[in-house]
C-alpha positions as a Python dict, from the first residue, in 0.01 Angstrom:
ca = {
    (1, 'M'): (0, 0, 0),
    (2, 'T'): (331, -43, -80),
    (3, 'S'): (375, -446, -243),
    (4, 'A'): (614, -655, 12),
    (5, 'P'): (956, -567, -222),
    (6, 'L'): (910, -218, -202),
    (7, 'A'): (785, -190, 161),
    (8, 'R'): (1202, -251, 259),
    (9, 'L'): (1216, 176, 85),
    (10, 'T'): (962, 342, 356),
    (11, 'A'): (1282, 299, 570),
    (12, 'P'): (1570, 228, 348),
    (13, 'S'): (1882, 106, 481),
    (14, 'G'): (2140, 251, 219),
    (15, 'P'): (2097, 473, -66),
    (16, 'L'): (1862, 412, -347),
    (17, 'F'): (2123, 337, -666),
    (18, 'F'): (2028, 429, -1051),
    (19, 'P'): (2307, 240, -1240),
    (20, 'V'): (2463, 416, -1551),
    (21, 'T'): (2421, 177, -1829),
    (22, 'A'): (2706, 20, -1949),
    (23, 'Y'): (2820, 28, -2360),
    (24, 'A'): (3108, -197, -2490),
    (25, 'P'): (3359, -25, -2739),
    (26, 'D'): (3137, -133, -3036),
    (27, 'G'): (2842, 84, -2880),
    (28, 'G'): (2662, -216, -2838),
    (29, 'L'): (2536, -331, -2400),
    (30, 'G'): (2811, -430, -2148),
    (31, 'L'): (2671, -619, -1962),
    (32, 'D'): (2947, -788, -1793),
    (33, 'V'): (3034, -462, -1713),
    (34, 'F'): (2734, -350, -1621),
    (35, 'R'): (2634, -652, -1411),
    (36, 'T'): (3015, -538, -1190),
    (37, 'H'): (2829, -255, -1090),
    (38, 'V'): (2523, -357, -999),
    (39, 'R'): (2693, -593, -787),
    (40, 'R'): (2956, -348, -638),
    (41, 'G'): (2667, -109, -571),
    (42, 'I'): (2419, -375, -374),
    (43, 'E'): (2765, -487, -187),
    (44, 'A'): (2816, -131, -78),
    (45, 'G'): (2508, -61, 43),
    (46, 'A'): (2271, 15, -176),
    (47, 'A'): (1879, -41, -79),
    (48, 'A'): (1734, -80, -393),
    (49, 'V'): (1838, -53, -813),
    (50, 'F'): (1663, 169, -1038),
    (51, 'A'): (1781, 30, -1373),
    (52, 'C'): (1686, 186, -1734),
    (53, 'C'): (1611, 504, -1572),
    (54, 'G'): (1703, 837, -1602),
    (55, 'T'): (2107, 809, -1565),
    (56, 'G'): (2073, 483, -1707),
    (57, 'E'): (1930, 621, -2044),
    (58, 'F'): (1626, 483, -2073),
    (59, 'H'): (1568, 683, -2382),
    (60, 'A'): (1889, 558, -2577),
    (61, 'L'): (1810, 226, -2544),
    (62, 'T'): (1575, -27, -2745),
    (63, 'P'): (1266, -237, -2620),
    (64, 'E'): (1547, -520, -2638),
    (65, 'E'): (1807, -349, -2434),
    (66, 'F'): (1637, -207, -2232),
    (67, 'A'): (1455, -593, -2139),
    (68, 'A'): (1847, -742, -2111),
    (69, 'T'): (1966, -455, -1926),
    (70, 'V'): (1670, -465, -1681),
    (71, 'R'): (1674, -876, -1661),
    (72, 'A'): (2096, -841, -1609),
    (73, 'A'): (1967, -584, -1279),
    (74, 'V'): (1763, -909, -1165),
    (75, 'E'): (2000, -1146, -1221),
    (76, 'E'): (2221, -1008, -1020),
    (77, 'S'): (2027, -865, -738),
    (78, 'A'): (1904, -1197, -678),
    (79, 'G'): (1654, -1048, -435),
    (80, 'R'): (1931, -909, -202),
    (81, 'V'): (1703, -562, -277),
    (82, 'P'): (1456, -487, -527),
    (83, 'V'): (1496, -371, -890),
    (84, 'L'): (1290, -132, -1065),
    (85, 'A'): (1279, -4, -1426),
    (86, 'G'): (1214, 274, -1584),
    (87, 'A'): (880, 300, -1797),
    (88, 'G'): (793, 598, -2033),
    (89, 'Y'): (702, 766, -2368),
    (90, 'G'): (372, 796, -2481),
    (91, 'T'): (69, 548, -2283),
    (92, 'A'): (110, 292, -2609),
    (93, 'L'): (503, 258, -2533),
    (94, 'A'): (527, 312, -2127),
    (95, 'V'): (262, 15, -2139),
    (96, 'R'): (509, -181, -2377),
    (97, 'Y'): (809, -112, -2122),
    (98, 'A'): (619, -208, -1814),
    (99, 'R'): (526, -524, -1997),
    (100, 'L'): (904, -589, -2050),
    (101, 'A'): (970, -502, -1690),
    (102, 'E'): (778, -748, -1578),
    (103, 'E'): (895, -1015, -1802),
    (104, 'S'): (1251, -927, -1709),
    (105, 'G'): (1156, -1008, -1361),
    (106, 'A'): (1135, -647, -1213),
    (107, 'D'): (985, -580, -830),
    (108, 'G'): (845, -209, -966),
    (109, 'L'): (806, 72, -1195),
    (110, 'L'): (953, 427, -1231),
    (111, 'A'): (675, 564, -1465),
    (112, 'M'): (863, 846, -1637),
    (113, 'P'): (723, 1167, -1823),
    (114, 'P'): (557, 1130, -2146),
    (115, 'Y'): (694, 1204, -2434),
    (116, 'L'): (735, 1541, -2538),
    (117, 'V'): (361, 1662, -2547),
    (118, 'H'): (161, 1889, -2270),
    (119, 'A'): (-116, 1721, -2133),
    (120, 'G'): (-378, 1830, -1925),
    (121, 'Q'): (-428, 1692, -1564),
    (122, 'E'): (-701, 1473, -1700),
    (123, 'G'): (-491, 1355, -1926),
    (124, 'L'): (-217, 1253, -1732),
    (125, 'V'): (-372, 1089, -1465),
    (126, 'R'): (-553, 868, -1742),
    (127, 'H'): (-191, 794, -1857),
    (128, 'Y'): (-62, 685, -1542),
    (129, 'R'): (-336, 506, -1465),
    (130, 'E'): (-305, 276, -1800),
    (131, 'V'): (49, 220, -1720),
    (132, 'A'): (-81, 92, -1370),
    (133, 'A'): (-344, -136, -1493),
    (134, 'A'): (-131, -305, -1762),
    (135, 'T'): (133, -460, -1531),
    (136, 'P'): (82, -595, -1128),
    (137, 'L'): (412, -398, -1066),
    (138, 'P'): (381, -110, -847),
    (139, 'V'): (434, 232, -1014),
    (140, 'I'): (600, 507, -860),
    (141, 'V'): (551, 821, -1056),
    (142, 'Y'): (785, 1066, -1186),
    (143, 'Q'): (674, 1420, -1181),
    (144, 'R'): (902, 1636, -1396),
    (145, 'D'): (924, 1862, -1721),
    (146, 'N'): (593, 1805, -1931),
    (147, 'A'): (443, 1604, -1603),
    (148, 'V'): (383, 1823, -1287),
    (149, 'F'): (54, 1748, -1120),
    (150, 'T'): (-186, 1953, -887),
    (151, 'P'): (-211, 1829, -543),
    (152, 'E'): (-596, 1709, -652),
    (153, 'S'): (-424, 1488, -920),
    (154, 'V'): (-180, 1343, -700),
    (155, 'V'): (-467, 1243, -460),
    (156, 'E'): (-676, 1086, -771),
    (157, 'L'): (-318, 911, -847),
    (158, 'A'): (-231, 763, -477),
    (159, 'R'): (-664, 602, -476),
    (160, 'T'): (-529, 417, -807),
    (161, 'D'): (-443, 72, -770),
    (162, 'G'): (-66, -23, -809),
    (163, 'V'): (33, 353, -784),
    (164, 'V'): (222, 352, -519),
    (165, 'G'): (444, 696, -473),
    (166, 'L'): (535, 1015, -613),
    (167, 'K'): (915, 1110, -716),
    (168, 'D'): (974, 1489, -714),
    (169, 'G'): (1185, 1605, -949),
    (170, 'L'): (1072, 1932, -1037),
    (171, 'G'): (1205, 2097, -705),
    (172, 'D'): (891, 2376, -641),
    (173, 'L'): (877, 2275, -228),
    (174, 'D'): (552, 2439, -160),
    (175, 'L'): (374, 2272, -424),
    (176, 'M'): (526, 1931, -321),
    (177, 'Q'): (433, 2018, 90),
    (178, 'R'): (56, 2129, -75),
    (179, 'T'): (64, 1726, -213),
    (180, 'V'): (213, 1569, 76),
    (181, 'S'): (-95, 1743, 288),
    (182, 'A'): (-322, 1671, 37),
    (183, 'V'): (-251, 1325, 22),
    (184, 'R'): (-225, 1288, 416),
    (185, 'T'): (-590, 1472, 455),
    (186, 'E'): (-771, 1347, 207),
    (187, 'L'): (-667, 953, 254),
    (188, 'P'): (-560, 953, 617),
    (189, 'G'): (-347, 624, 711),
    (190, 'E'): (-272, 537, 327),
    (191, 'E'): (105, 466, 291),
    (192, 'F'): (215, 663, 11),
    (193, 'L'): (598, 690, -72),
    (194, 'Y'): (788, 1032, -213),
    (195, 'F'): (1080, 1058, -327),
    (196, 'N'): (1311, 1382, -376),
    (197, 'G'): (1423, 1287, -745),
    (198, 'L'): (1644, 1635, -844),
    (199, 'P'): (1937, 1590, -958),
    (200, 'T'): (2207, 1512, -711),
    (201, 'A'): (1890, 1493, -433),
    (202, 'E'): (2137, 1479, -116),
    (203, 'Q'): (2200, 1880, -194),
    (204, 'T'): (1782, 1919, -104),
    (205, 'Q'): (1727, 1623, 100),
    (206, 'L'): (1733, 1858, 451),
    (207, 'A'): (1440, 2076, 300),
    (208, 'Y'): (1233, 1808, 151),
    (209, 'R'): (1328, 1571, 450),
    (210, 'A'): (1105, 1876, 653),
    (211, 'L'): (828, 1843, 423),
    (212, 'G'): (751, 1458, 471),
    (213, 'V'): (986, 1317, 201),
    (214, 'P'): (1247, 1095, 347),
    (215, 'L'): (1328, 896, 12),
    (216, 'Y'): (1576, 1034, -218),
    (217, 'S'): (1789, 901, -565),
    (218, 'S'): (2129, 935, -515),
    (219, 'A'): (2358, 971, -848),
    (220, 'V'): (2657, 1041, -672),
    (221, 'F'): (2647, 658, -510),
    (222, 'C'): (2724, 513, -885),
    (223, 'F'): (3089, 645, -859),
    (224, 'A'): (3145, 760, -477),
    (225, 'P'): (2915, 524, -271),
    (226, 'E'): (3148, 569, 15),
    (227, 'I'): (3075, 939, 43),
    (228, 'A'): (2692, 898, -46),
    (229, 'V'): (2631, 580, 210),
    (230, 'A'): (2804, 844, 443),
    (231, 'F'): (2580, 1109, 377),
    (232, 'H'): (2272, 857, 436),
    (233, 'R'): (2390, 720, 760),
    (234, 'A'): (2471, 1116, 892),
    (235, 'L'): (2119, 1221, 788),
    (236, 'R'): (1916, 908, 910),
    (237, 'E'): (2127, 952, 1267),
    (238, 'G'): (2081, 1377, 1271),
    (239, 'D'): (2466, 1414, 1238),
    (240, 'D'): (2464, 1759, 1112),
    (241, 'T'): (2815, 1805, 1145),
    (242, 'T'): (2889, 1495, 855),
    (243, 'V'): (2614, 1655, 666),
    (244, 'H'): (2704, 2029, 665),
    (245, 'R'): (3071, 1890, 605),
    (246, 'L'): (2982, 1676, 310),
    (247, 'L'): (2707, 1896, 174),
    (248, 'D'): (2990, 2232, 173),
    (249, 'G'): (3297, 2031, 77),
    (250, 'F'): (3199, 1769, -201),
    (251, 'Y'): (2785, 1810, -306),
    (252, 'R'): (2829, 2194, -389),
    (253, 'P'): (3167, 2198, -555),
    (254, 'F'): (3015, 1874, -732),
    (255, 'V'): (2675, 2107, -826),
    (256, 'E'): (2820, 2336, -938),
    (257, 'L'): (3050, 2138, -1164),
    (258, 'R'): (2752, 1966, -1276),
    (259, 'A'): (2577, 2336, -1429),
    (260, 'Q'): (2833, 2358, -1670),
    (261, 'G'): (2688, 2145, -1928),
    (262, 'R'): (2379, 1993, -2072),
    (263, 'G'): (2350, 1665, -1994),
    (264, 'Y'): (2636, 1644, -1718),
    (265, 'A'): (2351, 1513, -1446),
    (266, 'V'): (2415, 1157, -1678),
    (267, 'A'): (2748, 1244, -1852),
    (268, 'L'): (2955, 1316, -1553),
    (269, 'V'): (2822, 1037, -1376),
    (270, 'K'): (2938, 823, -1590),
    (271, 'A'): (3258, 986, -1637),
    (272, 'G'): (3313, 920, -1237),
    (273, 'V'): (3220, 570, -1274),
    (274, 'R'): (3516, 549, -1559),
    (275, 'L'): (3770, 748, -1315),
    (276, 'R'): (3667, 496, -995),
    (277, 'G'): (3829, 211, -1270),
    (278, 'L'): (3503, 48, -1419),
    (279, 'D'): (3488, 106, -1783),
    (280, 'V'): (3114, 167, -1869),
    (281, 'G'): (3177, 322, -2203),
    (282, 'E'): (3081, 671, -2299),
    (283, 'V'): (2695, 822, -2309),
    (284, 'R'): (2503, 803, -2595),
    (285, 'T'): (2413, 1105, -2854),
    (286, 'P'): (2268, 1289, -2799),
    (287, 'L'): (2451, 1333, -2518),
    (288, 'R'): (2814, 1464, -2473),
    (289, 'E'): (3072, 1355, -2296),
    (290, 'P'): (3212, 1597, -2016),
    (291, 'A'): (3522, 1827, -2118),
    (292, 'E'): (3827, 1721, -2012),
    (293, 'E'): (3895, 2004, -1805),
    (294, 'H'): (3562, 1918, -1610),
    (295, 'V'): (3691, 1610, -1609),
    (296, 'K'): (3953, 1669, -1396),
    (297, 'Q'): (3759, 1889, -1169),
    (298, 'L'): (3566, 1610, -1108),
    (299, 'A'): (3857, 1393, -1004),
    (300, 'R'): (3963, 1651, -754),
    (301, 'I'): (3615, 1690, -642),
    (302, 'I'): (3587, 1294, -514),
    (303, 'E'): (3969, 1318, -390),
    (304, 'R'): (3826, 1596, -151),
    (305, 'G'): (3542, 1393, -75),
    (306, 'Q'): (3731, 1106, 58),
    (307, 'E'): (3947, 1373, 277),
    (308, 'L'): (3657, 1494, 435),
    (309, 'L'): (3519, 1096, 552),
    (310, 'A'): (3903, 1068, 657),
    (311, 'E'): (3868, 1341, 869),
    (312, 'G'): (3522, 1282, 1025),
    (313, 'A'): (3682, 916, 1048),
    (314, 'G'): (3976, 1087, 1279),
    (315, 'R'): (3767, 1262, 1526),
}
């Protein structure tokens, strides 16, 4: 069963917010700026905060930085929305990060793929079971890259105490449909959360929703919350006109721009936050900053998205 703080995610009131991690000019954490980023996101309508995950450069943070950043998100949220934190690398380190997240006050975990290795199904299931057993925090397993599960393995994970959901960053719709079907068949009545975790998930959410996957992460919410909220509302209310207008005029151009550089799923988002007036610093290596022309294109795409919202409001 889904834990009390995460129960609110079964029918979220707004987008799921994956804040970027802010860095100061000296390269260290910029926690004051991060707190502002989180506060603005919650005030803009975020249903949950996922701190120190992919968009938050989990890979680039020391354990001490991770704990401080999660704690800042928890304090800024003050119980208004649940705060989840990333946990990853090998099993021992993933367990350590899980415990740091618990100590920092997080309400749940997003368990990311193990570092580097391609493991078999039995090993993957054991890995996530150990992470889930390490703390009482509910765990959402992130499927992508080297952590891809058979439907049978997801059934085993769904049977595991503490594992409450699956976030899909793979994009294999046939596999996802078989997975949803297998869990529904083998565990009837079990409440299990499914998330669309593809980069710029709005682009594919119509398809995921048809599969029975109602939840999705929104990187766009970091820098254009008004557009992300409008899209989320339109999806919820069945306003296909607004959904298609934003997909065609904003999300598709953004996705095509994001594809112009490796690491842009994070770096372009962070550039967008800076464009909107909050200096969250640059990405850490091995990621790199977007090309200047791409940042200019992003500014034009954001402007076009705002124009589309205004056009919709005037109808």
